[in-house]
C-alpha positions as CSV (number, residue, x, y, z in Angstrom):
1,X,-75.6,182.4,76.0
2,X,-74.3,180.6,73.5
3,X,-74.2,177.1,73.5
4,X,-70.5,176.4,72.4
5,X,-67.4,177.9,72.5
6,X,-64.3,177.0,69.9
7,X,-61.2,178.1,70.6
8,X,-57.9,177.2,68.6
9,X,-54.4,178.2,69.2
10,X,-53.7,179.9,65.7
11,X,-55.4,180.9,62.6
12,X,-53.8,178.2,60.6
13,X,-56.0,175.4,62.7
14,X,-59.4,177.2,61.2
15,X,-59.3,174.8,57.9
16,X,-59.2,171.9,60.3
17,X,-62.0,172.9,62.4
18,X,-63.7,173.9,59.3
19,X,-65.8,170.2,59.7
20,X,-66.9,171.0,63.5
21,X,-68.6,174.5,62.8
22,X,-70.1,172.5,59.9
23,X,-71.4,169.8,62.2
24,X,-72.4,172.6,64.4
25,X,-74.1,174.3,61.8
26,X,-76.2,171.8,60.5
27,X,-77.2,170.7,64.4
28,X,-78.6,174.5,65.4
29,X,-75.7,174.7,67.5
30,X,-74.9,178.5,68.6
31,X,-71.2,179.3,69.3
32,X,-68.0,181.8,68.8
33,X,-65.1,180.7,67.3
34,X,-61.8,182.6,68.9
35,X,-58.3,182.4,68.5
36,X,-56.0,182.5,71.3
37,X,-52.4,180.9,72.0
38,X,-51.3,179.6,75.5
39,X,-48.3,180.7,74.5
40,X,-48.4,183.8,72.0
41,X,-51.2,185.6,74.0
42,X,-51.6,184.1,77.2
43,X,-52.7,187.4,79.0
44,X,-55.3,188.1,76.4
45,X,-56.4,184.3,76.4
46,X,-57.3,184.8,80.6
47,X,-58.8,188.0,80.3
48,X,-61.3,186.8,77.3
49,X,-62.1,183.6,79.4
50,X,-62.7,185.3,82.9
51,X,-64.9,188.3,81.2
52,X,-66.8,185.8,79.2
53,X,-67.1,182.0,80.6
54,X,-70.7,182.7,81.5
55,X,-71.7,183.4,78.1
56,X,-71.1,179.8,76.9
57,X,-72.1,176.5,78.1
58,X,-69.0,173.9,76.7
59,X,-65.5,174.9,75.5
60,X,-63.7,173.6,72.6
61,X,-60.6,173.7,72.2
62,X,-57.9,172.3,69.5
63,X,-54.6,172.6,69.3
64,X,-51.3,170.8,67.7
65,X,-47.6,170.3,68.4
66,X,-47.5,170.8,72.6
67,X,-51.1,171.4,72.9
68,X,-51.3,173.4,75.9
69,X,-54.2,175.3,74.9
70,X,-56.7,172.6,76.2
71,X,-55.2,172.1,79.6
72,X,-54.9,176.1,80.0
73,X,-58.3,176.7,79.4
74,X,-59.5,173.5,81.6
75,X,-57.3,175.0,84.6
76,X,-59.1,178.0,83.8
77,X,-62.7,177.4,83.7
78,X,-65.3,175.9,85.8
79,X,-67.4,174.7,82.4
80,X,-66.7,171.6,80.6
81,X,-63.8,171.5,78.1
82,X,-63.4,169.3,75.2
83,X,-59.6,169.3,73.8
84,X,-58.9,168.2,70.3
85,X,-55.3,167.3,69.4
86,X,-55.0,168.6,65.5
87,X,-52.4,166.7,62.6
88,X,-49.3,168.9,63.0
89,X,-45.6,168.4,62.9
90,X,-43.4,165.4,62.5
91,X,-45.4,163.3,65.1
92,X,-48.9,164.0,63.1
93,X,-50.6,164.9,66.4
94,X,-49.6,162.2,68.9
95,X,-47.9,164.6,70.8
96,X,-50.8,167.2,70.9
97,X,-52.5,163.9,72.0
98,X,-50.4,162.8,75.0
99,X,-50.3,166.6,76.0
100,X,-53.9,166.5,76.3
101,X,-54.4,163.2,77.8
102,X,-51.8,163.9,80.5
103,X,-53.2,166.5,82.2
104,X,-52.8,166.7,86.2
105,X,-55.6,165.5,88.6
106,X,-57.9,168.4,89.3
107,X,-57.7,169.7,85.6
108,X,-60.4,167.6,83.8
109,X,-60.5,168.0,79.8
110,X,-62.7,165.1,77.7
111,X,-59.6,164.2,74.9
112,X,-60.9,163.4,71.2
113,X,-59.2,161.5,68.8
114,X,-56.3,163.1,66.5
115,X,-58.0,164.7,63.3
116,X,-61.0,165.0,61.8
117,X,-62.8,162.3,63.6
118,X,-62.2,164.1,66.7
119,X,-62.9,167.2,65.6
120,X,-66.6,165.9,64.5
121,X,-67.3,164.0,67.8
122,X,-66.2,166.8,69.9
123,X,-69.4,168.4,68.8
124,X,-71.5,165.1,69.3
125,X,-69.9,165.0,72.6
126,X,-70.9,168.5,73.6
127,X,-74.1,168.1,72.1
128,X,-74.6,165.1,74.7
129,X,-73.5,167.1,77.5
130,X,-75.8,170.0,76.3
131,X,-78.7,167.8,76.4
132,X,-78.3,166.4,80.1
């Protein structure tokens, strides 16, 4: 079992997530990095989560713009989910932040700050969850 699963909505998000992957490496955390869009390949995302959820302890998701990915993942799994709003579009991530923050009751998703500090804090929070 790996400790973390990182899921981003687009390959272009990899650059913003690089500091998180580096921090996870520095902390010796085991992880996988996957690209699944809640809009473009929802069925593949669902199939992956059904088949692989038990292989991870914490799931870190990141998306920009409408940022549906963290909420979709949180709705589909029982593991802790951390959502990161990425800097994108004319609102620079504020729309993504509100999308992740405003999930309906029963769909818990820890929400980090926009951008690099959120990317890094997601790994710090995941480490704390792992140490509980």
